[in-house]
Backbone and ligand atoms as CSV (ligand in chain L), in Angstrom:
chain,resi,resn,atom,element,x,y,z
A,1,MET,N,N,5.417,-8.686,-28.363
A,1,MET,CA,C,4.658,-8.748,-27.102
A,1,MET,C,C,5.031,-7.552,-26.235
A,2,HIS,N,N,4.376,-6.411,-26.482
A,2,HIS,CA,C,4.769,-5.211,-25.751
A,2,HIS,C,C,4.240,-5.208,-24.321
A,3,GLU,N,N,3.359,-6.180,-24.006
A,3,GLU,CA,C,2.851,-6.286,-22.644
A,3,GLU,C,C,3.993,-6.494,-21.644
A,4,LEU,N,N,5.022,-7.239,-22.066
A,4,LEU,CA,C,6.118,-7.527,-21.149
A,4,LEU,C,C,6.854,-6.244,-20.763
A,5,SER,N,N,7.063,-5.337,-21.736
A,5,SER,CA,C,7.755,-4.090,-21.399
A,5,SER,C,C,6.865,-3.188,-20.548
A,6,ILE,N,N,5.564,-3.248,-20.792
A,6,ILE,CA,C,4.627,-2.481,-19.958
A,6,ILE,C,C,4.701,-2.989,-18.523
A,7,VAL,N,N,4.621,-4.308,-18.397
A,7,VAL,CA,C,4.649,-4.917,-17.064
A,7,VAL,C,C,5.981,-4.620,-16.376
A,8,ALA,N,N,7.077,-4.668,-17.138
A,8,ALA,CA,C,8.394,-4.399,-16.557
A,8,ALA,C,C,8.455,-2.981,-15.983
A,9,SER,N,N,7.848,-2.027,-16.680
A,9,SER,CA,C,7.881,-0.657,-16.169
A,9,SER,C,C,6.967,-0.499,-14.956
A,10,ILE,N,N,5.881,-1.271,-14.918
A,10,ILE,CA,C,5.006,-1.252,-13.730
A,10,ILE,C,C,5.770,-1.820,-12.534
A,11,VAL,N,N,6.502,-2.907,-12.771
A,11,VAL,CA,C,7.297,-3.516,-11.705
A,11,VAL,C,C,8.299,-2.489,-11.158
A,12,ASP,N,N,8.936,-1.742,-12.063
A,12,ASP,CA,C,9.888,-0.701,-11.642
A,12,ASP,C,C,9.209,0.339,-10.762
A,13,THR,N,N,8.062,0.809,-11.227
A,13,THR,CA,C,7.326,1.846,-10.497
A,13,THR,C,C,6.925,1.360,-9.110
A,14,VAL,N,N,6.407,0.131,-9.063
A,14,VAL,CA,C,5.967,-0.424,-7.777
A,14,VAL,C,C,7.167,-0.599,-6.843
A,15,THR,N,N,8.262,-1.085,-7.388
A,15,THR,CA,C,9.468,-1.283,-6.586
A,15,THR,C,C,9.913,0.037,-5.966
A,16,GLU,N,N,9.871,1.105,-6.763
A,16,GLU,CA,C,10.225,2.432,-6.249
A,16,GLU,C,C,9.241,2.891,-5.176
A,17,SER,N,N,7.959,2.655,-5.423
A,17,SER,CA,C,6.929,3.097,-4.483
A,17,SER,C,C,7.054,2.425,-3.122
A,18,VAL,N,N,7.381,1.142,-3.123
A,18,VAL,CA,C,7.430,0.427,-1.850
A,18,VAL,C,C,8.802,0.534,-1.179
A,19,ALA,N,N,9.749,1.182,-1.847
A,19,ALA,CA,C,11.084,1.356,-1.274
A,19,ALA,C,C,11.007,2.145,0.032
A,20,ALA,N,N,9.957,2.948,0.157
A,20,ALA,CA,C,9.755,3.749,1.366
A,20,ALA,C,C,9.252,2.907,2.534
A,21,TYR,N,N,8.884,1.654,2.235
A,21,TYR,CA,C,8.371,0.764,3.278
A,21,TYR,C,C,9.302,-0.438,3.398
A,22,PRO,N,N,10.384,-0.294,4.127
A,22,PRO,CA,C,11.364,-1.386,4.193
A,22,PRO,C,C,10.741,-2.665,4.748
A,23,GLY,N,N,11.036,-3.748,4.082
A,23,GLY,CA,C,10.543,-5.047,4.549
A,23,GLY,C,C,9.125,-5.364,4.122
A,24,ALA,N,N,8.470,-4.407,3.519
A,24,ALA,CA,C,7.086,-4.648,3.100
A,24,ALA,C,C,7.064,-5.606,1.917
A,25,ARG,N,N,6.117,-6.503,1.953
A,25,ARG,CA,C,5.954,-7.423,0.830
A,25,ARG,C,C,4.700,-7.058,0.048
A,26,VAL,N,N,4.881,-6.913,-1.231
A,26,VAL,CA,C,3.746,-6.552,-2.067
A,26,VAL,C,C,2.860,-7.780,-2.272
A,27,GLN,N,N,1.588,-7.617,-1.968
A,27,GLN,CA,C,0.637,-8.714,-2.154
A,27,GLN,C,C,-0.069,-8.612,-3.497
A,28,GLU,N,N,-0.601,-7.420,-3.732
A,28,GLU,CA,C,-1.367,-7.213,-4.962
A,28,GLU,C,C,-1.074,-5.847,-5.540
A,29,VAL,N,N,-1.058,-5.794,-6.847
A,29,VAL,CA,C,-0.952,-4.511,-7.536
A,29,VAL,C,C,-2.205,-4.377,-8.390
A,30,HIS,N,N,-2.937,-3.299,-8.147
A,30,HIS,CA,C,-4.170,-3.085,-8.887
A,30,HIS,C,C,-3.921,-2.102,-10.020
A,31,LEU,N,N,-4.345,-2.515,-11.193
A,31,LEU,CA,C,-4.094,-1.748,-12.395
A,31,LEU,C,C,-5.425,-1.358,-13.040
A,32,ARG,N,N,-5.479,-0.135,-13.540
A,32,ARG,CA,C,-6.658,0.308,-14.283
A,32,ARG,C,C,-6.281,0.370,-15.753
A,33,VAL,N,N,-6.996,-0.397,-16.550
A,33,VAL,CA,C,-6.692,-0.454,-17.976
A,33,VAL,C,C,-7.934,-0.101,-18.784
A,34,GLY,N,N,-7.829,0.933,-19.582
A,34,GLY,CA,C,-8.935,1.333,-20.436
A,34,GLY,C,C,-9.134,0.345,-21.570
A,35,ALA,N,N,-10.365,0.238,-22.024
A,35,ALA,CA,C,-10.701,-0.709,-23.087
A,35,ALA,C,C,-9.947,-0.401,-24.386
A,36,LEU,N,N,-9.468,0.836,-24.540
A,36,LEU,CA,C,-8.742,1.218,-25.750
A,36,LEU,C,C,-7.228,1.291,-25.535
A,37,ALA,N,N,-6.777,0.796,-24.417
A,37,ALA,CA,C,-5.349,0.888,-24.101
A,37,ALA,C,C,-4.514,-0.046,-24.982
A,38,SER,N,N,-5.179,-0.835,-25.790
A,38,SER,CA,C,-4.567,-1.809,-26.695
A,38,SER,C,C,-3.534,-2.713,-26.010
A,39,VAL,N,N,-3.947,-3.257,-24.894
A,39,VAL,CA,C,-3.155,-4.310,-24.271
A,39,VAL,C,C,-4.087,-5.483,-24.002
A,40,VAL,N,N,-3.517,-6.660,-23.979
A,40,VAL,CA,C,-4.292,-7.851,-23.689
A,40,VAL,C,C,-4.135,-8.154,-22.202
A,41,VAL,N,N,-5.251,-8.099,-21.498
A,41,VAL,CA,C,-5.222,-8.269,-20.046
A,41,VAL,C,C,-4.583,-9.602,-19.646
A,42,GLU,N,N,-4.940,-10.664,-20.371
A,42,GLU,CA,C,-4.388,-11.984,-20.067
A,42,GLU,C,C,-2.862,-11.976,-20.207
A,43,SER,N,N,-2.369,-11.250,-21.207
A,43,SER,CA,C,-0.926,-11.170,-21.413
A,43,SER,C,C,-0.255,-10.418,-20.280
A,44,LEU,N,N,-0.915,-9.362,-19.803
A,44,LEU,CA,C,-0.370,-8.601,-18.680
A,44,LEU,C,C,-0.208,-9.515,-17.471
A,45,GLU,N,N,-1.255,-10.294,-17.206
A,45,GLU,CA,C,-1.240,-11.182,-16.054
A,45,GLU,C,C,-0.167,-12.267,-16.212
A,46,PHE,N,N,-0.056,-12.760,-17.438
A,46,PHE,CA,C,0.938,-13.784,-17.722
A,46,PHE,C,C,2.353,-13.218,-17.554
A,47,CYS,N,N,2.572,-12.023,-18.110
A,47,CYS,CA,C,3.898,-11.405,-18.061
A,47,CYS,C,C,4.283,-11.010,-16.641
A,48,TRP,N,N,3.285,-10.762,-15.819
A,48,TRP,CA,C,3.549,-10.355,-14.441
A,48,TRP,C,C,4.406,-11.399,-13.722
A,49,GLY,N,N,4.050,-12.660,-13.917
A,49,GLY,CA,C,4.799,-13.746,-13.297
A,49,GLY,C,C,6.246,-13.769,-13.748
A,50,ILE,N,N,6.463,-13.500,-15.036
A,50,ILE,CA,C,7.823,-13.497,-15.595
A,50,ILE,C,C,8.602,-12.285,-15.084
A,51,ALA,N,N,7.956,-11.116,-15.144
A,51,ALA,CA,C,8.644,-9.871,-14.819
A,51,ALA,C,C,8.982,-9.739,-13.338
A,52,THR,N,N,8.196,-10.415,-12.487
A,52,THR,CA,C,8.428,-10.257,-11.053
A,52,THR,C,C,9.357,-11.340,-10.503
A,53,GLU,N,N,9.650,-12.347,-11.331
A,53,GLU,CA,C,10.497,-13.433,-10.881
A,53,GLU,C,C,11.859,-12.904,-10.420
A,54,GLY,N,N,12.251,-13.279,-9.232
A,54,GLY,CA,C,13.547,-12.868,-8.718
A,54,GLY,C,C,13.582,-11.446,-8.177
A,55,THR,N,N,12.436,-10.748,-8.226
A,55,THR,CA,C,12.370,-9.406,-7.657
A,55,THR,C,C,11.632,-9.466,-6.318
A,56,SER,N,N,11.554,-8.313,-5.668
A,56,SER,CA,C,10.844,-8.273,-4.381
A,56,SER,C,C,9.341,-8.433,-4.587
A,57,LEU,N,N,8.908,-8.406,-5.834
A,57,LEU,CA,C,7.475,-8.544,-6.130
A,57,LEU,C,C,7.092,-9.983,-6.465
A,58,GLU,N,N,8.051,-10.859,-6.421
A,58,GLU,CA,C,7.779,-12.251,-6.762
A,58,GLU,C,C,6.676,-12.804,-5.866
A,59,GLY,N,N,5.709,-13.461,-6.477
A,59,GLY,CA,C,4.607,-14.039,-5.723
A,59,GLY,C,C,3.424,-13.113,-5.557
A,60,SER,N,N,3.583,-11.866,-5.970
A,60,SER,CA,C,2.456,-10.935,-5.861
A,60,SER,C,C,1.497,-11.155,-7.025
A,61,LYS,N,N,0.343,-10.536,-6.904
A,61,LYS,CA,C,-0.698,-10.742,-7.892
A,61,LYS,C,C,-1.018,-9.425,-8.598
A,62,LEU,N,N,-1.189,-9.506,-9.890
A,62,LEU,CA,C,-1.615,-8.334,-10.647
A,62,LEU,C,C,-3.125,-8.412,-10.837
A,63,VAL,N,N,-3.821,-7.399,-10.355
A,63,VAL,CA,C,-5.274,-7.371,-10.473
A,63,VAL,C,C,-5.637,-6.267,-11.460
A,64,VAL,N,N,-6.200,-6.672,-12.584
A,64,VAL,CA,C,-6.490,-5.702,-13.633
A,64,VAL,C,C,-7.971,-5.358,-13.641
A,65,LYS,N,N,-8.241,-4.067,-13.589
A,65,LYS,CA,C,-9.618,-3.603,-13.696
A,65,LYS,C,C,-9.763,-2.936,-15.062
A,66,THR,N,N,-10.674,-3.441,-15.862
A,66,THR,CA,C,-10.873,-2.872,-17.182
A,66,THR,C,C,-11.901,-1.752,-17.127
A,67,LEU,N,N,-11.554,-0.622,-17.702
A,67,LEU,CA,C,-12.461,0.511,-17.711
A,67,LEU,C,C,-13.150,0.611,-19.060
A,68,PRO,N,N,-14.456,0.808,-19.061
A,68,PRO,CA,C,-15.155,0.941,-20.334
A,68,PRO,C,C,-14.800,2.273,-21.003
A,69,VAL,N,N,-15.097,2.333,-22.295
A,69,VAL,CA,C,-14.870,3.576,-23.015
A,69,VAL,C,C,-15.988,4.550,-22.664
A,70,VAL,N,N,-15.626,5.753,-22.308
A,70,VAL,CA,C,-16.632,6.773,-22.019
A,70,VAL,C,C,-16.422,7.934,-22.986
A,71,MET,N,N,-17.500,8.274,-23.702
A,71,MET,CA,C,-17.456,9.396,-24.635
A,71,MET,C,C,-18.382,10.480,-24.114
A,72,HIS,N,N,-18.096,11.685,-24.555
A,72,HIS,CA,C,-18.993,12.767,-24.171
A,72,HIS,C,C,-19.848,13.146,-25.375
A,73,CYS,N,N,-21.149,12.961,-25.206
A,73,CYS,CA,C,-22.091,13.307,-26.265
A,73,CYS,C,C,-22.624,14.707,-25.965
A,74,ALA,N,N,-22.673,15.538,-26.988
A,74,ALA,CA,C,-23.132,16.910,-26.807
A,74,ALA,C,C,-24.566,16.968,-26.294
A,75,THR,N,N,-25.349,15.966,-26.653
A,75,THR,CA,C,-26.749,15.941,-26.256
A,75,THR,C,C,-26.966,15.225,-24.925
A,76,CYS,N,N,-26.314,14.090,-24.742
A,76,CYS,CA,C,-26.619,13.228,-23.610
A,76,CYS,C,C,-25.602,13.315,-22.467
A,77,GLY,N,N,-24.502,13.969,-22.696
A,77,GLY,CA,C,-23.483,14.008,-21.653
A,77,GLY,C,C,-22.542,12.827,-21.772
A,78,ASP,N,N,-21.974,12.408,-20.657
A,78,ASP,CA,C,-21.036,11.286,-20.692
A,78,ASP,C,C,-21.784,9.979,-20.873
A,79,VAL,N,N,-21.389,9.218,-21.889
A,79,VAL,CA,C,-22.038,7.932,-22.151
A,79,VAL,C,C,-20.990,6.831,-22.245
A,80,GLU,N,N,-21.363,5.656,-21.750
A,80,GLU,CA,C,-20.479,4.506,-21.801
A,80,GLU,C,C,-20.733,3.739,-23.081
A,81,LEU,N,N,-19.662,3.369,-23.774
A,81,LEU,CA,C,-19.839,2.596,-24.988
A,81,LEU,C,C,-19.717,1.112,-24.684
A,82,GLU,N,N,-20.607,0.343,-25.295
A,82,GLU,CA,C,-20.599,-1.106,-25.095
A,82,GLU,C,C,-19.355,-1.708,-25.732
A,83,GLY,N,N,-19.121,-1.338,-26.965
A,83,GLY,CA,C,-17.967,-1.859,-27.680
A,83,GLY,C,C,-17.115,-0.701,-28.141
A,84,VAL,N,N,-16.028,-1.007,-28.774
A,84,VAL,CA,C,-15.154,0.070,-29.223
A,84,VAL,C,C,-15.166,0.177,-30.747
A,85,GLN,N,N,-16.127,-0.505,-31.376
A,85,GLN,CA,C,-16.174,-0.509,-32.838
A,85,GLN,C,C,-16.722,0.798,-33.389
A,86,SER,N,N,-17.731,1.340,-32.702
A,86,SER,CA,C,-18.323,2.554,-33.229
A,86,SER,C,C,-18.298,3.652,-32.187
A,87,PHE,N,N,-17.968,4.834,-32.639
A,87,PHE,CA,C,-17.960,5.961,-31.731
A,87,PHE,C,C,-19.229,6.776,-31.918
A,88,ARG,N,N,-20.328,6.104,-31.672
A,88,ARG,CA,C,-21.609,6.782,-31.734
A,88,ARG,C,C,-22.247,6.710,-30.374
A,89,CYS,N,N,-22.981,7.745,-30.048
A,89,CYS,CA,C,-23.669,7.754,-28.778
A,89,CYS,C,C,-24.713,6.644,-28.771
A,90,PRO,N,N,-24.680,5.736,-27.792
A,90,PRO,CA,C,-25.636,4.630,-27.755
A,90,PRO,C,C,-27.055,5.108,-27.469
A,91,THR,N,N,-27.205,6.329,-26.990
A,91,THR,CA,C,-28.524,6.840,-26.645
A,91,THR,C,C,-29.195,7.538,-27.822
A,92,CYS,N,N,-28.483,8.467,-28.449
A,92,CYS,CA,C,-29.121,9.226,-29.532
A,92,CYS,C,C,-28.548,8.904,-30.904
A,93,GLY,N,N,-27.459,8.129,-30.955
A,93,GLY,CA,C,-26.924,7.708,-32.237
A,93,GLY,C,C,-26.020,8.711,-32.929
A,94,GLU,N,N,-25.833,9.867,-32.324
A,94,GLU,CA,C,-24.963,10.873,-32.925
A,94,GLU,C,C,-23.500,10.426,-32.796
A,95,PRO,N,N,-22.710,10.696,-33.841
A,95,PRO,CA,C,-21.283,10.380,-33.717
A,95,PRO,C,C,-20.653,11.258,-32.636
A,96,CYS,N,N,-19.791,10.699,-31.833
A,96,CYS,CA,C,-19.104,11.526,-30.860
A,96,CYS,C,C,-17.632,11.155,-30.825
A,97,SER,N,N,-16.808,12.135,-30.670
A,97,SER,CA,C,-15.371,11.899,-30.724
A,97,SER,C,C,-14.670,12.423,-29.483
A,98,ASP,N,N,-15.453,12.945,-28.565
A,98,ASP,CA,C,-14.870,13.519,-27.356
A,98,ASP,C,C,-14.711,12.430,-26.297
A,99,GLN,N,N,-13.561,11.797,-26.342
A,99,GLN,CA,C,-13.351,10.652,-25.475
A,99,GLN,C,C,-12.916,11.075,-24.078
A,100,ARG,N,N,-13.591,10.531,-23.083
A,100,ARG,CA,C,-13.292,10.898,-21.694
A,100,ARG,C,C,-12.536,9.807,-20.948
A,101,GLN,N,N,-12.720,8.590,-21.358
A,101,GLN,CA,C,-12.079,7.471,-20.670
A,101,GLN,C,C,-11.916,6.315,-21.624
A,102,GLY,N,N,-10.885,5.520,-21.426
A,102,GLY,CA,C,-10.727,4.327,-22.250
A,102,GLY,C,C,-9.286,4.000,-22.612
A,103,ARG,N,N,-8.366,4.972,-22.421
A,103,ARG,CA,C,-6.974,4.696,-22.761
A,103,ARG,C,C,-6.061,4.637,-21.541
A,104,GLU,N,N,-6.650,4.524,-20.376
A,104,GLU,CA,C,-5.853,4.503,-19.153
A,104,GLU,C,C,-4.969,3.261,-19.068
A,105,LEU,N,N,-3.838,3.444,-18.472
A,105,LEU,CA,C,-2.998,2.313,-18.117
A,105,LEU,C,C,-2.202,2.798,-16.921
A,106,GLU,N,N,-2.782,2.601,-15.760
A,106,GLU,CA,C,-2.165,3.185,-14.573
A,106,GLU,C,C,-2.353,2.301,-13.353
A,107,ILE,N,N,-1.448,2.491,-12.425
A,107,ILE,CA,C,-1.524,1.738,-11.181
A,107,ILE,C,C,-2.561,2.415,-10.292
A,108,GLU,N,N,-3.547,1.649,-9.869
A,108,GLU,CA,C,-4.585,2.197,-9.011
A,108,GLU,C,C,-4.147,2.144,-7.552
A,109,SER,N,N,-3.648,1.011,-7.121
A,109,SER,CA,C,-3.185,0.882,-5.746
A,109,SER,C,C,-2.235,-0.296,-5.620
A,110,ILE,N,N,-1.479,-0.251,-4.543
A,110,ILE,CA,C,-0.544,-1.334,-4.255
A,110,ILE,C,C,-0.861,-1.823,-2.852
A,111,GLU,N,N,-1.084,-3.115,-2.737
A,111,GLU,CA,C,-1.391,-3.677,-1.427
A,111,GLU,C,C,-0.155,-4.359,-0.873
A,112,ILE,N,N,0.278,-3.908,0.300
A,112,ILE,CA,C,1.438,-4.559,0.902
A,112,ILE,C,C,1.006,-5.380,2.103
A,113,GLU,N,N,1.906,-6.202,2.562
A,113,GLU,CA,C,1.547,-7.277,3.486
A,113,GLU,C,C,0.751,-6.865,4.715
A,114,ASP,N,N,1.103,-5.738,5.307
A,114,ASP,CA,C,0.398,-5.378,6.541
A,114,ASP,C,C,-0.986,-4.757,6.274
A,115,GLY,N,N,-1.440,-4.837,5.010
A,115,GLY,CA,C,-2.781,-4.382,4.689
A,115,GLY,C,C,-2.889,-2.905,4.395
A,116,GLN,N,N,-1.793,-2.183,4.592
A,116,GLN,CA,C,-1.850,-0.758,4.287
A,116,GLN,C,C,-1.696,-0.560,2.787
A,117,GLU,N,N,-2.168,0.565,2.328
A,117,GLU,CA,C,-2.049,0.852,0.911
A,117,GLU,C,C,-0.995,1.910,0.666
A,118,ALA,N,N,-0.141,1.606,-0.270
A,118,ALA,CA,C,0.837,2.605,-0.689
A,118,ALA,C,C,0.401,3.115,-2.056
A,119,ALA,N,N,0.986,4.140,-2.504
A,119,ALA,CA,C,0.732,4.740,-3.809
A,119,ALA,C,C,-0.486,5.597,-3.897
L,1,ZN,ZN,ZN,-26.219,11.237,-27.284
């Protein structure tokens, strides 16, 4: 279950980020996860509760935004793929391998108690 180690490193990063705001309580952490990041979103959310237990992030919520796979087709430009099974342009059917989006795993924003955004 590598989601737990991923979540643990996110917890570390967030803890460092909010260290500049003494007394701030983290409410929500927003994460951007590409469809090809090979993580299970449900597992991330589940592990969040475990990883934040006993830390300053305890009780906060992990909000995961899934990003679709975006490929660049030589003919059509950037195209969004419905699924990740085939790397063909959904518009013209040409195979495309120039991936623009889909493997992200990054913190988008951190919401702390007073409503301000850090990160
Ligand atoms: Zn195309």
